[in-house]
N, C-alpha and C positions, 0 to 999 in steps of 0.2 A: 681394563688393565691386563697386560700380558704377563703371565706368571710361568717361569721356567720350572720344569720338573727334573732338571738335571741333577744327578747325584755326584758326578765326577767334576772335581774342581782342582785347580792347581794354584798354589800361592808361593810367591817367592818374597822373602823378607827383604826390606830395603838394603841396598849395598852401596859401597863407595865406587866400585867399578863392576861392570856386569856384561855378560855375554848370553844371549838367548839364541837357541838354535833348535833344529828339528830333531835332535838326538842328544841324549845326556852326555855321551862321550865326546861329542863335538864341543858342546858347551864347556865341558871340563877342560878340554885342551885350551880353548880360549882364555878361560880364567887362569889357567897356569901361566900363560904368556903375560897376562896382566900382572900376576903376582911377581913375575921376574922383572917388572918394570917396563914392559912393552906398552905401547899405546893402543888405542882402539883399532887402528889399521892393522898393526901386527897381530892382534888377537883375532880379528875377523879373517884375515888371510890364512892364519894357522888353522882356525876352525874350518874354513872352506876346504882346505886340503884334507883335513881329517874327515870331513863329511863325505869326500869321494871315496873313502875307505869304508866307513861304517854304514853309509847309505848309498851304495853304488847304483841302486835303482832310481835315486833321485838326481844325482849330480855326478860329474866326471871331470877329470883333468882334460879330457877331450870334449868338454861341453862348451857352454857359452853363458854369458851373463851380463849383468849391469850393476853399478855400485855407486852410492852416494857417500861422500866423505865430508864431514864438517871439521874444520881445524879451528878450535876455539881461540887459540892464541893469535892466529892470523885473521880471524873473522872471516874466513873463506870457506865456501862450499863449492865442491866440484863434483861432476858426474863422470864416470868412466863407462864407456861403451865397449864391451868385449863380446858382443853377440856374434853368432855364427854368421858365415858368409857363403854364398854360392860359389863353388869351384868354377874355374875358367871354362871347363867343358860343358857346363850347364847353359841351357837356353830356354825360352818360354815354351818350346814344343818338345822338351826332352822326356816328358812323360806321356804315355798313351792314356787318354781319358776313357773311363768306363761309364757305366749307367749309375744314376743316383748321386746321392750326396754322401760324402765321408762323414762318419761320426767320430771325429778325432779333435784335435785342439782348435780347429776352425771348420766351419761348415762348407768346405770346398767341394768341388766335383771329385768323385771317387776316381782313383788311379787304378788301372789294371794291375792286379796282383799286389795292390797296396805298396808299390815299389817306392813311394815317397814316405811311407810309414815305417818300414823296417827293412833290413837287408842293406847291401852295399850302396844302392843308389839313393838311399835316404840320408847318407852322411854328408854334412856340410863341413866347411873349414872351421875347425874349433878355435875358440878364443880365450878359454878360461886360463890356461897357463900364462899367456901373454898379458891378460888383464890384471890377474892377481899379482904377478911379479912387478908390473908397472906401478900398481898401487903401493906396493911395498917399498919399491925403490924411491918413489916421489914423496910418500907421505908417511911411511913407517920409520921405525927407529932401530930395527933388528936386522941381522943377516938372514938371508933366505934359508941358509942351511939350518939355522936355529928354529925358524918358523916352520919348516917342513918336517923337522925331526920327529915330532909327535905322531904325524900321519905315518911315517916310516915304521915306527914301532908298532903302531896299531895294525898295519898291514903285515908285518913280519911275525909278530908274536900272536896276533889274532885277537878275537874278542868273542864273548859269548853271544850267540844268536838270540835275539829277543823275539817276542811275539810279533812285533810289527815287521821285522825283516822276514819272518816265516810267512806271514800273510801276503807280503808283497812278492815273494818268489813263487809260492805255491800255484797261483792261477796261471803262471807263465812258463811252467816247466817245459811244455812241449816246444814253445818258441825258443827258449834258451837252449834246449837240447839240440836244436837244428844247427847250431854252430859249435864245433868241438871245443874251441878255446873258451867259449862262454860256459859251456857245460862243465868243463874242468874248474872254472873259477867259482861257480855259484851252486853247483848241484853235487850230490853225493850218490854215485851209482844211478844217475838218472832221476833222483828224487830231491825234493827240497830239503835243505838243512832246517833243523827245527829245535825248539826248546820244549822237551817233554813236560807234560803236566805232573809227572812224578818227582821225587826227590833225586832222581838221577842226574848226573852232570849234564849241563846243556851242551849242544854242539858248539864248537869253536870254529869260526871262519878265518882262515889264514890265507893271505894273498901275497905269496912270496915274489911272484913276477911283478906285481904292482909295486911292492916295496923296492925292487931294483930300479924300476922306472922313476920312482920318486927320488931315489938316491942320485940318479943322473940329473934330474931337474934341480935338486938341491945343490949339486956341485957346479953345473954349468948354466943354470938358469934357462930362459926360454929357448936358447939356441939348442939345448939337448932335445927339446920337443919338436922345434920347427925346422931344424937343420941337421941334427945329429942322428944317433942310432934309432931314436923313436920315430923320427920322420921317415927314415928308411924303412922301418918295419911297417908303418902305416901305408906308405906308398906301395910296398910289395903286396900287402893284403888287398888293397884297393884294385891293383892291376890283376891280381889273380881271381878276384870275385866279380869283376866288371863294374866297380864303383867309379864315380866321377872324380873323386878327390885324388890329387897328385902332390908329390913333394914340392913342386914349384908353387902350388897354392899355399902350402904351409909356409914356405920361405917368404911369400909376399904379404902375409897377414900382419896387420897393425891394429892394436887397440886405439880407441879414440878417447881423449880427455876433452870434454865439452862443458859448456855452462849449463847448470841445471835449469829446469823449467820452474819458475817461481810464481806463486799466487798467494793471495791472502784469502783465508776463509774465517769469516767473522774477525776475531782479534788475533788470529794465529797465522803466521807466515809459514808456507809450506814449500818444500823443495821436492821436485820429482825428476826422474830421468827423462830427458826430452827424446825427440825422434820417434822411430817406429816401435816404441814400447807401449805399455798401458798408461804411461804418465799423462799424456795429452787427454786421453779418455777420462781418466780420474779427475783432472782439472775441470773438464767439461761437466761431469756429474756434480762436483762440489759447487761450481758456479751456478748451476740450476738450483740446487738446494739452498744456496745463499740468497736466492730471490724471495725466499719465504722465511717467516719468523722461526727461530730455532725450536720453539715449542711445538711447531707444526710438522717437523720432518723426522720425528722419532719413530721407533718401531712399535711404540706402545698403543697406537691407535690405527684403525684402518685407513684414515686419511693420510697419516704419516707414511705408512707402508706404500700407499698409492703414489705419493710424491717421490719416494725413493724409487719405486718401480719405474715410473715414467722418466726420471732422470737417467736411470740405467738404460732404458729403452732408447731414448733419443740419442744418447752418447754412443751406443753400440751401432745404431744405424749410420752415424757419421764414421764410426771406426771402420766398419766393413765397406763403406763407400770410398773413403779417402785415403786411409793411412798406408804408408809405404816408406821405404828408405829415403830420407830427404836428400841424399846425394844422387839419387837416380830418378826421382819423380817429384814434380811440383805438387805440394800439398798445402792447403790453407791453414797452416799451423796457428798463425795469429788469430784467424777467424774462429777456429775450433776452440781455442783457449780464451776467447774474449768474453767479457761480461755482456757485451751487446748481443752476442749470439745467444747466451744463456738467457738474457732478458726476453728475447724473441720466443724462445722455447717456453719460458715461464708464462708469458702472455697467452700462448696457445693453450697451456694447461688451465689457466684461470678461465678462459673463454669456454673450453670444452667441458669443464667439470669432470665427469667420468672419463675414462680412458678414451682417447682420440686415436683414430687410425691415420691422422694426418702425418705426413713425412716430416722429418726434422728440417728446420729452416736451412737455407743455403749458406754454408759456412764461408764461401767465397765473398759473399756480400759484406762481410766484416773483416776481410783480410787485406791489409794494406800492402802485402808483399806480392800481389799478383803482378806479373811482368809480361813482356812480349813473348816469353818462352811458353806461355800457356799454362793450363791448369793440370797437365799430365793426363793420363788415362785413368779414369775412375769408373767404377761400376756401381750401379744401383743394387741395393740388397735384394735378395731373392725372396720376397714375400714373407709369410708367416712360417717360421721354422720350428721344428720340433727338436728339442735338445736330446742329446744322448742320455741314456738312462743313468749313467754314472760318469763321473770324471775320473781321470788318472792323477794320482799324487805323484807328480813327475819333476818336482823341483825342490830345492832346498833354499831356505832364507835364513839369514844371520843378522842379528842386531847386536851392536857393541857400543858401549859408552865407557870411557875411562875416567880417572880421577880429575883430569884437566877438563873434562866435559867435551872432548872430541867425540864425535858420533859417526857411526858407520851403519848403513843399511845396504845389504849385499844379497843379491839373488844369483844363484848359479844353478844350471840345469842341464840334465841330459835330454830334455825336451819331453819325451814320452817315458813311461815306466820302463827302465832298462834301455832307453834310447833306441838305437838301431838293433839292439840284441846282439851285437857283434863285439867280441873282445879281440883285439889284435894279439895274435899268438906270440907268446914268450914276453909280453909286455904287461899283461894284466889290465890293460887300459880299455874301458868300455867306450865305444864310439856312439855319439849322439845321432839322432835322426832329424837334424835341423831343417832339412829340405821340406819337412812336413809343414813348416810355418809359411811356406810360399803357396799362393793360389796357383794350382797347376794349369788353370785355364789361361790361355794367352790373351793379351790385350787389356789386362786389369792392372790397377795400381800396384798390386803386390805380386804380379806375375814374376816367374823365374827370369833372371838375367845374370850373366857372368859378373862376379864380384859384388853383387847386390846383397844387402842384409835384409832379412825378412821382418815382417811385423811380429812382435813377440808380446807375450802377456805379462811380463814382469813389471811390478809396480813398487820398487823400493821408494820410501818416502821419509823425509825428515820434517819435524815441526819446531817452530821457534815462537816463543811468546815474549814480548817486550824486548826482542833482540837476543834473548838467551835460549839455549838449547832446552827443548821441551819434551820431544819424544822422537823415537825412530821406530818404524814399523814396515812390515812387508809380509809376504806369504808365498807358499807354494799352492798349486791348485788349478793350473791351466787357465782357461778363460774366466773362471770364477774369481781369480785374483783381481781382475779389473773392477768388478763390482764390489768386491769385499772391502778393499782398502779404503775407498771413500766412505763407506758405511761405518767402518771402524773409527775412522777419523771424526765423522759426525758424532758418534757416540762419546768420544773423548772430549770434543770441543763443546757440543750443544748440551749434552746431558751431564758433563763432568764426571763420566764414568772412570773407574780405575781401568788400567789396561786389561785386567782380567775380565771385568764386567763388559767392556767394550767388545772384546773378542768373543765372549760366550753369548752375547746377545743374538737373537734371531735375525737373519738376513734374507734378502730376496736376490734373484738373478733372472734376467731375461735378455734376449738378443733381438727383440722384435716380435716374437711368437709367444711360446709358452712363458708363463711367469711361475718360476719356481719359488716357493715360499716355505720357510721352515715351519714345520707343523706345530711348533711350540706356541705360535701366535694364537692358536685356538680356533675352534670351528666358527665362532662369531666373526672373527676378522677375515677368515677364508671366504665365508659367505658374503661378507660385505665387499671384498674385492671382486668377487664374481658379479655382483650386482653393478659394479662400476665398469664392467665390460672386460675384465682381465680373464684370460685363459689360464686359470690358476691350477697348478700341479703341486699339491702338498708333498714335501720331502721330509723324511725323518733321518736326520744325521746321526750316524752310529759309528762304531770303530771301523767297520769295513767299508764305509761309504765316503764319498767326497763330493758333496753337492754345493758347498758354499765356501770352499777354500779353507786353509788352515793357517791363519795369521799368527805372528809372534810380534811383540812390542816391548819397548822399554820406555818408561817415562821418568823424566827428571823432576823429582819433587823436593820439598823442603827437608824431608827426613832422609833423602838419598835417592837411589835408583830402584825402581819397581818394575818387574817384568809382568807381561800378560802372555799366556801360552794357550794354544789350542788344547782343549780339554779331552779330545778323543784321538790323540796320537801320542807319539813318543817324545814330543817337544819338551825341552827342559831349559833351565837357566842356571848359571853358575857365576859366582862373583867373589870379590874380596872385600 
């Protein structure tokens, strides 16, 4: 039996309506909207704008994201894709390739000067403002000005800097100082803002330029960002610094409303974001786990950890081989998400016993959508990879459920920590580094192309039991999001864990090479996994590390709504 030694726990009492977010102030903004009669969409959008203020290193109005919305009265669930997009000037050879493999959000070839990682050439077309405003317009009940107002107040009046913001800024001072507008926004005399350990007042972070930009958005909507003064400022900055992004790219951007990816896991119906997100990969993992009895796939035994690890490994092999923007590349979507593909993987696991080096089965064999257009350009994974020593907490996630049981799962991101590290002068707007999500090597499924959207790690999810809302869940955490959310769902469904228990439980992560395992499973389980053939790397999750993502969740129960929060970050929930 695995026993946790954690001493940090979070508990949120059941509520009638609830918002869970990665920062207390964001959650409180959402709860305030609910208290004023707003629905879950109103609350989630207000929280998202607020999070761009209180956690600028996580998300930005110039970021990108994806969102699931369930409308209880209509019995309808939709997905909104407002992912970033490659500017028209980008092409598959727009970056000079260097030696070795980048240790960033994906294990691509390294780019000379890390030009796709930070600086002007890393900036993609942002989608956040367009996506959030569209969600509010179609599915919300409140005016944009009312929803954005709390974020404006936080930016103008400021807020006390907490330990989490200090820890996020401090390691990046040199990078942030390289851009004058960024330094003015987040540094004080070249140093990080901080909350002292004494009883002296904490630093207050005010962002007056960002407040002005948010006012423009509140007044004029997306046109202020994509066609007005903000677009002009972004265009001027990109021209001056040599970036790819132009005003014409902004003017042409459109968010997408699409049908969600639906699956059944045991007795629970699940909805994920489709396309080049982590949704398809999450479905693949859960389909593999569903081939085994629920009692066999938990984290409490070495055998259960082994099955989880192999489900993650197989799915990541497919992810790195096939996934790309479905509007640009043929991808075996149906095959990847099919139970037949999962059954073939499970049969291989049963036959191999301990960890097998066999490649994942061919997803095209189970895909009914193959046409004369071909299968697109795909690439085989690059052997056994070693993961980066730590991940970057680079995204924010918001869960919201209102009294009518409308549900939202929303992920918004700046991509990397502080994105491109560039703030547009006189706007306070941090630009993401979305070009990092593309494979910079030509001829691959996820190679750069004009107008193409990259493969992203976001996995917002909604769960339904007996046709009724059951939970909403998602997470920040880079590539680890993709492995974390299926494991949290398995904990909720198979073990009947509370949201808090499901999130605090130990997890694993692999992409075909090293197997990262939460060291709380104990030496016995680690040794057993090594005997099964896994290249085990124990990881100790602490406040300053991010090895296994940081999920948040809300579950609909008989006594009301109950939140689960990552226990090692600033995540919080607020309700009415």
